[in-house]
C-alpha atoms as one frame of an Amber mdcrd trajectory, in Angstrom:
protein
 -19.678  25.697 -10.424 -17.008  25.941 -13.726 -13.755  22.988 -14.004 -11.657
  25.989 -13.153 -13.497  26.812 -10.023 -13.950  23.053  -9.100 -10.101  22.453
  -9.478  -8.834  25.869  -7.126 -11.376  24.806  -4.368 -10.246  21.203  -4.754
  -6.516  22.713  -4.569  -6.922  25.353  -1.917  -8.770  22.682   0.722  -5.579
  20.790  -0.496  -3.121  23.564   0.809  -5.385  24.044   4.033  -5.045  20.601
   5.401  -1.516  20.337   4.239  -0.453  22.381   7.638  -2.252  19.591  10.208
  -1.320  16.743   8.254   2.572  18.212   8.639   2.061  17.723  12.264  -0.167
  14.450  12.293   1.174  11.959  14.804   2.531   8.916  13.927   0.318   6.792
  16.428  -2.555   8.848  14.208  -1.367   7.831  11.010  -0.871   4.368  11.623
  -4.742   3.930  13.048  -5.674   5.822  10.013  -4.012   3.462   7.604  -5.747
   0.239   9.338  -8.786   1.597   9.572  -8.371   2.669   5.541  -7.052  -1.251
   4.948 -10.411  -2.873   7.074 -12.611  -0.541   4.967 -11.381  -1.997   1.373
 -12.059  -5.570   2.939 -15.364  -4.890   4.597 -16.556  -3.012   0.804 -15.024
  -5.416  -1.230 -18.271  -6.308  -3.368 -19.017  -2.685  -3.568 -15.083  -2.139
  -4.862 -15.407  -5.458  -7.628 -19.100  -4.093  -8.450 -18.139  -0.385  -9.807
 -14.487  -2.555 -11.083 -16.345  -4.541 -13.603 -18.644  -1.562 -14.765 -14.762
  -0.256 -16.032 -13.706  -3.512 -16.423 -17.140  -4.222 -19.515 -17.064  -0.749
 -21.225 -13.085  -0.930 -21.443 -13.991  -4.532 -23.135 -16.394  -2.549 -25.178
 -13.755   0.157 -26.544 -11.509  -2.290 -27.205  -9.104  -1.312 -24.972  -5.986
  -3.657 -25.381  -5.808  -7.319 -22.720  -2.784  -5.739 -21.357  -4.920  -2.892
 -20.296  -7.674  -4.031 -19.158  -5.494  -6.469 -16.675  -4.193  -2.996 -15.334
  -7.939  -2.023 -14.353  -9.154  -4.991 -12.994  -9.379  -5.382  -9.361 -10.243
  -8.670  -7.877 -10.266 -10.057  -4.272  -6.815 -10.763  -4.447  -5.655  -7.445
  -6.022  -7.863  -5.855  -2.765  -6.828  -7.993  -0.190  -2.837  -6.381  -1.755
  -4.138  -3.079  -1.531  -5.333  -3.838   2.289  -1.690  -5.712   2.803   0.249
  -3.081   1.462  -1.852   0.326   3.440  -0.936  -2.129   6.278   2.673  -2.463
   5.442   3.097   1.411   5.472   1.725   1.503   8.098   4.766  -0.178   9.327
   7.203   1.908   8.655   8.851   3.953  10.072   7.238   7.838  10.004  10.557
  10.038   8.519   8.218  13.031   9.648   9.923  14.901  11.868  13.527  13.196
  12.141  16.297  15.412  12.277  18.697  13.311   9.324  22.145  14.829  10.325
  23.416  17.545  12.659  27.069  18.991  12.949  28.772  21.761  14.707  30.024
  24.689  13.681  33.103  26.756  15.199  30.773  28.823  16.385  28.870  26.973
  17.985  26.087  26.468  16.036  24.550  22.973  15.715  23.289  22.852  12.437
  20.880  20.084  11.136  18.502  18.394   8.320  15.205  18.142   9.611  12.412
  16.125   7.361   9.895  17.226   6.431   6.485  16.593   4.120   6.495  17.972
   0.745   2.902  19.511   0.974   0.312  19.061  -1.751   1.089  16.352  -4.035
  -1.211  16.311  -7.461  -0.907  12.238  -8.934  -2.115  12.035 -12.325  -2.690
   8.081 -13.740  -4.295   6.203 -16.070  -6.208   3.119 -16.184  -4.391   1.282
 -12.177  -7.168   1.744 -10.059  -4.257   0.097  -7.174  -2.430   3.554  -7.691
  -5.214   5.111  -5.955  -4.841   3.237  -2.846  -0.922   3.254  -3.260  -0.450
   6.786  -3.863  -2.826   7.889  -0.987  -1.669   5.403   1.764   2.067   6.832
   1.021   1.187  10.295   0.531  -0.621  10.208   3.803   2.256   8.272   5.644
   4.397  11.168   4.480   2.676  13.759   5.652   1.435  14.973   2.627  -1.978
  16.356   1.358  -2.760  14.168  -2.321  -5.191  15.485  -5.174  -5.908  12.264
  -7.238  -6.991  12.316 -10.819  -6.956   9.162 -12.659  -7.996   7.872 -15.932
 -11.175   8.002 -17.199 -11.392   4.106 -18.289 -11.510   3.575 -14.308 -13.727
   6.703 -13.058 -16.063   4.704 -11.166 -13.519   2.349  -8.902 -11.447   4.870
  -8.096 -14.474   6.882  -6.793 -15.403   4.210  -4.859 -11.981   3.382  -4.015
 -11.313   7.313  -2.249 -15.188   6.756  -1.068 -13.899   4.616   1.142 -10.527
   6.154   2.038 -12.405   9.138   2.996 -14.910   7.461   5.395 -11.502   5.859
   7.070 -10.549   9.567   7.778 -14.234  10.209   8.735 -14.070   7.166  11.264
 -10.360   8.297  12.229 -11.170  12.095  13.418  -8.673  13.143   9.906 -10.127
  15.969   7.185 -11.494  13.793   4.577 -10.060  16.646   2.388  -6.244  15.215
   3.491  -7.177  12.114  -0.068  -9.244  14.512  -3.262 -10.279  13.032  -6.683
 -11.002  14.932  -9.608 -14.203  13.350 -10.220 -14.629  14.754 -13.846 -12.993
  12.966 -16.875 -12.306  16.185 -18.911  -8.951  16.787 -20.166  -9.670  20.420
 -18.996  -9.740  19.276 -15.707  -6.086  18.216 -16.361  -4.846  21.252 -17.890
  -6.438  23.480 -14.932  -4.892  21.461 -12.258  -1.031  21.170 -13.683  -1.574
  25.028 -13.495  -1.964  25.226  -9.714   1.280  25.945  -8.845  -0.277  28.377
  -6.178  -1.115  25.079  -3.818  -0.018  21.733  -5.510   4.044  21.607  -4.639
   4.546  18.559  -7.256   2.784  16.375  -9.907   3.411  12.997 -10.076   2.650
  11.071 -13.863   2.015   7.813 -14.161   0.887   6.013 -17.436   2.270   6.380
 -21.225   4.594   8.423 -22.849   1.907  11.009 -24.634   0.509  11.843 -20.615
   3.789  12.022 -19.435   4.490  14.078 -21.918   1.625  16.286 -21.354   1.881
  16.790 -17.845   5.794  18.254 -18.785   4.973  20.090 -20.932   1.901  22.255
 -19.689   2.473  21.930 -16.285   3.816  25.228 -14.404   4.336  22.770 -11.239
   7.642  20.621 -10.329   7.477  17.398 -12.303   8.871  14.312 -11.400   8.316
  11.885 -14.031   7.806   8.045 -14.192   8.433   7.711 -17.882   8.153   4.574
 -20.014   9.605   1.194 -19.007  12.000   0.073 -21.905  14.030  -2.465 -19.777
  16.909  -5.023 -20.753  18.442  -7.910 -20.233  21.706  -8.677 -21.458  23.064
 -12.657 -21.117  26.425 -12.679 -21.174  28.982 -15.471 -22.592  29.825 -16.739
 -19.230  26.384 -17.222 -17.253  24.169 -20.278 -16.412  22.173 -20.888 -19.568
  18.795 -22.414 -17.610  19.127 -19.386 -14.956  18.899 -17.010 -17.714  16.170
 -19.075 -19.856  14.384 -18.615 -16.639  14.732 -14.875 -15.705  14.490 -14.056
 -19.056  10.790 -15.800 -19.154   9.798 -14.415 -16.108  10.508 -10.716 -17.320
   9.105 -11.196 -21.038   5.911 -13.302 -19.735   5.037 -13.264 -16.320   2.860
  -9.386 -17.011   3.855  -8.178 -19.853   1.601  -4.729 -19.344   3.733  -3.586
 -17.209   6.752  -0.909 -16.662   8.931  -3.542 -15.730   8.663  -5.744 -17.899
  11.221  -7.093 -20.048  11.025  -5.124 -23.834  14.272  -5.859 -25.679  17.065
  -9.169 -25.369  20.628  -8.448 -25.995  22.664 -11.832 -26.357  26.029 -12.323
 -26.076  27.405 -13.901 -29.850  29.588 -16.376 -28.217  26.276 -18.116 -26.866
  23.697 -16.865 -29.465  23.202 -19.957 -31.132  22.946 -22.335 -28.344  20.934
 -20.368 -26.081  18.767 -18.032 -28.930  16.896 -21.237 -30.363  15.166 -22.849
 -26.774  14.450 -19.481 -25.895  12.725 -18.141 -28.807  10.632 -21.656 -28.898
   9.365 -20.781 -25.054   8.627 -17.437 -25.675   6.536 -18.757 -28.967   4.793
 -21.403 -26.433   3.653 -18.848 -24.977   2.400 -16.420 -27.653   5.489 -13.994
 -26.985   6.081 -12.086 -30.928  10.099 -12.116 -31.725  10.917  -9.248 -33.242
  15.042  -9.302 -34.108  18.309  -8.557 -35.830  19.846  -9.553 -38.828  21.997
 -11.733 -36.973  19.338 -13.204 -34.878  17.434 -14.163 -37.887  20.575 -15.802
 -39.036  20.116 -18.212 -36.187  15.919 -18.267 -36.021  14.996 -17.446 -40.038
  11.548 -17.313 -39.630  11.760 -14.031 -36.798   9.949 -11.219 -37.783  12.747
  -7.864 -38.492  13.303  -5.471 -35.772  13.536  -1.535 -37.137  15.295   0.861
 -35.883  11.910   2.285 -33.716  11.532  -1.507 -32.051  14.897  -0.701 -29.978
  13.022   2.482 -28.605   9.937   0.714 -27.964   7.623   0.065 -24.775   4.933
  -2.672 -26.292   3.158  -3.040 -23.047   2.734  -6.251 -25.032   3.596 -10.346
 -25.675   6.214  -8.774 -28.157  10.166  -8.830 -27.494  12.596  -7.739 -30.122
  16.233  -9.418 -29.807  19.833  -8.359 -30.737  23.020 -10.188 -31.013  26.117
  -7.945 -29.392  29.282  -8.059 -29.676  29.155  -8.268 -25.816  29.549  -6.661
 -22.673  30.121  -3.245 -24.160  28.280  -2.961 -27.000  25.610  -3.819 -24.244
  25.900  -1.453 -21.977  26.126   1.218 -25.541  22.858   0.116 -26.468  21.163
   0.416 -23.418  22.339   3.485 -22.544  21.519   4.512 -25.709  18.377   3.274
 -26.725  16.716   2.905 -23.183  14.722   4.851 -20.301  16.674   4.452 -17.696
  13.980   2.209 -15.736  15.597  -1.150 -15.196  17.847  -3.029 -16.987  19.665
  -6.470 -16.263  22.291  -8.612 -16.875  22.496 -12.737 -16.255  26.725 -13.610
 -15.411  28.580 -15.637 -13.600  31.545 -12.854 -13.756  31.932 -10.630 -11.265
  33.768  -8.097 -12.913  31.403  -7.711 -15.882  28.585  -7.454 -13.329  30.182
  -4.600 -11.854  30.531  -2.903 -14.642  27.063  -3.655 -15.511  26.030  -1.430
 -12.647  28.884   1.098 -12.588  27.917   2.093 -16.350  23.963   1.423 -16.832
  22.411   4.440 -16.722  19.079   2.997 -14.892  17.310   3.658 -12.488  17.520
  -0.070 -11.209  20.331  -2.178 -12.635  19.962  -5.594 -12.113  22.692  -8.683
 -11.872  21.430 -12.098 -11.721  17.563 -11.319 -11.773  14.225 -10.465 -13.178
  13.737  -6.843 -14.214  10.131  -7.512 -12.813  11.157  -6.543  -9.069  11.501
  -2.952  -9.541   8.660  -2.065  -7.388   8.052  -0.736  -4.060   6.415  -3.721
  -2.520   9.185  -5.603  -3.258  11.751  -3.589  -2.454  10.150  -3.433   1.196
   8.632   0.197   0.706   5.081  -0.938   1.245   4.038   0.246  -2.113   5.299
   2.889  -4.833   3.225   6.213  -6.182   5.551   5.687  -9.364   8.858   4.569
 -10.349  11.114   8.108 -11.058  13.844   7.395 -14.179  14.783  10.652 -13.278
  17.542  11.810 -11.093  15.214  14.518  -9.601  13.683  14.736  -6.456  13.776
  11.066  -6.691  14.925   7.773  -8.700  12.925   4.748  -8.834  10.443   3.713
  -6.682   9.322   6.172  -5.022   7.794   5.366  -1.119   6.706   7.358   1.819
  11.167   9.044   2.441  10.734   9.840  -1.643   7.554  11.896  -1.097   9.382
  14.382   2.294  12.049  17.532   1.524  14.409  18.681   4.231  14.844  22.138
   6.117  17.333  23.560   8.040  17.437  23.802  11.792  19.731  25.776  13.063
  20.666  25.564  17.211  22.106  28.496  19.059  23.109  29.603  22.114  22.473
  33.376  21.190  25.501  33.931  18.767  25.675  36.956  16.233  27.260  36.995
  12.705  30.087  39.464  12.409
């Protein structure tokens, strides 16, 4: 069987099973999710064995430390995946709920019922945890899912999907509910993107080149998880210790993820008192600083920032820093250079915080907190299938509710249109 035929067969199976999943009871979904969580725990050794092979190969190929970190599955992360599945099971099932209903003058009752999207295709890179989160969320929302992970995580992904489908079979759910494209050929992705007859939406998660490839080649609607050029603006009215701790966390805690800070903006009124200590702390954590001319006047040995730096998602221990005149310039910078992902203001001024929240055009806007919280689990959504940086069909972390649509339900008593 050729690649095209293989993808068509996978897509057909997903379409068929999606009708079954749309009517699956909440109780059976939740029991199956619990079985999936149990399967991961009982097979942790099996997962780690295959993941180790992926990690070793990634090191041999010279992948960055940030990518290897995202690829790695250890006991703590496997336990977190199980916990995530249990959290998803505990969430309210939205499918079949009547979201709203109103009565027309002719007596008709018009309402909206929440329904699954149908078949969801997920294309992602290097993070095997996406395999579990995506499968669990799609399943809870009554969707069939087709997963296509990166070649660097192929062993890990195959093992995880095998364990998840074993759980499906134990609870009497068709294993085609969760399918993985196991070929690492790029042709498989291109074929998948043409399956608009069977797949309802594509969600890509990965670098900018992946997102662009998917958007340019897909005949299926795409919900983009675009890059995270995240900013923090430190206002002149601020607790400097709090600002320093938030900024340090946003950059250093896990630099290789999309909600890490990439650009720090500092009000000129506090730049001289804030930047020397902040930059020293970053340097102690091995962060490379790239600053504008005003930054370099305060800390002369900082590397000059280029125009490209302000657009860059480093996913590494590199940070661009700029001194701005105040709130207006900070907002202007963020809206021009940012990726509409996650941006924060550190301030004690309520009106400035309100203005920042209203005028910064991003999926998640923070006041006095680290951008690292932009995550489905941290938002109480159990997990996320991605962080949408567009406005249709969803925005920000996408949980169970964001993987649904609706249909109109109209209740009558014999009305006819005149």
